[in-house]
C-alpha angles and dihedrals in degrees: 000000000000144000121220142157113274121238132196087270089064098055094096091052095046098041097080090054092046090049091050090049090055091047088052086059091052099260123139114262111260112165094174091049091048091053093048092048093051092045092052093046094049097042092045093043089233092137143011118234123196123191134201112218134188114187093335093312115119108225099175147350142197130202125206129193124203118242138166130223111216093192093055092029087224135121119241138170132240111218097209103164131039122160135165123192110253091242091057099047122121089025099099097262095123093045091049091051092049093049090048090050091050093053092044092050091047090053089053090057096253120156096212149345118240127194142173130209137177117276088238096053094093095154091061091042091057090052093048093049093046088056093051103264110150125216110240108237096161102065134042121221116228130181131194115206108221093185093069116092 
């Protein structure tokens, strides 16, 4: 078992997991779109994808996006995607990916890793909290949908 940074050569192996991740968040399955999205992110260096492998089988992945906090004047990363194949859950894959992401982000000079999850995703919340993530009770998150007329 190992965790490593994904390359363009890994897109085909990661795409089914990325597609399943999107379906979990109630999006329509789009395997070709998932592959294209990952390919564009990796080739454009818009994100960093890490994958957990066991004998050439990808069991999970996480995707981090760079960001910068003007208040702290420090870079940080947004861990936007984390997904573990159902057959590999409750085996430490997600925790291992998170710990790897933390160490990698620290090595990049980041001050923190932020993430969001659905209110109903209590399994993931318990993992995040066990690792020391703190629920933000100071700020509210708002979003403005630019696709609505």
